[in-house]
C-alpha positions in Angstrom: 37.5 -28.2 10.7 38.1 -24.6 11.7 41.5 -23.9 13.1 41.5 -20.8 15.3 44.3 -19.0 17.0 45.8 -21.0 19.9 44.4 -24.3 18.7 46.9 -27.0 19.9 47.9 -29.4 17.1 50.1 -32.4 16.3 51.6 -33.0 12.9 50.4 -36.4 11.7 51.6 -36.3 8.0 53.3 -33.8 5.7 51.8 -33.1 2.3 49.5 -36.1 3.0 52.3 -38.6 3.4 53.9 -40.2 6.4 57.4 -40.6 4.9 59.5 -38.4 2.7 59.8 -39.2 -1.0 63.1 -40.7 -2.1 65.8 -38.1 -3.0 64.3 -35.5 -0.6 67.0 -33.1 0.5 67.7 -33.4 4.2 67.1 -29.7 4.7 63.7 -30.1 3.1 62.7 -33.2 5.0 59.8 -31.8 6.9 58.6 -35.4 7.6 61.1 -35.3 10.5 58.5 -33.2 12.3 55.7 -35.8 12.3 54.6 -36.3 15.8 55.6 -32.9 16.9 53.2 -30.6 18.7 52.5 -26.9 18.2 49.8 -24.3 18.2 48.1 -22.4 15.4 49.2 -18.8 15.8 47.0 -17.0 13.3 43.4 -17.5 12.0 44.6 -16.4 8.6 44.8 -19.3 6.1 47.2 -19.4 3.2 45.7 -20.8 -0.1 42.6 -21.8 1.9 44.2 -24.9 3.2 47.2 -24.0 5.3 47.6 -22.5 8.8 50.6 -21.1 10.5 51.8 -23.5 13.2 54.4 -22.5 15.8 56.1 -25.7 16.9 57.0 -26.4 20.5 60.5 -27.4 19.5 63.3 -25.6 17.8 63.2 -26.4 14.1 66.9 -25.8 13.8 67.4 -29.0 15.9 65.8 -30.9 13.0 68.2 -29.3 10.5 65.4 -28.2 8.2 64.8 -24.9 6.3 62.9 -22.4 8.4 62.5 -19.0 6.6 59.3 -17.7 8.2 59.5 -14.4 10.0 58.3 -16.1 13.2 61.0 -18.6 14.2 59.9 -22.2 14.5 56.8 -21.7 12.5 55.7 -23.3 9.2 52.6 -23.1 7.0 51.0 -26.5 7.3 48.1 -28.1 5.4 45.1 -28.5 7.7 44.7 -32.1 6.6 48.2 -32.8 8.0 47.2 -31.8 11.5 45.4 -33.4 14.4 43.7 -31.1 16.9 44.7 -31.9 20.5 42.2 -31.5 23.3 
């Protein structure tokens, strides 16, 4: 599926899994975001399988690492996303 700018999405898995592996550091537990909505904010893909998603909510509220220049955005694998209509 082609993800274009402004495509609304929902995170359905993270790295292909629905739960975090054991011993996952709480600040790296991105599985907390499963079910969250956002939009693809750039058509550029990283490593041909990730798109930059701007989440609707504040990622700081989930107490996870967020180092991207655009606050509340993460590079997410396309296979972890569901397109919302």
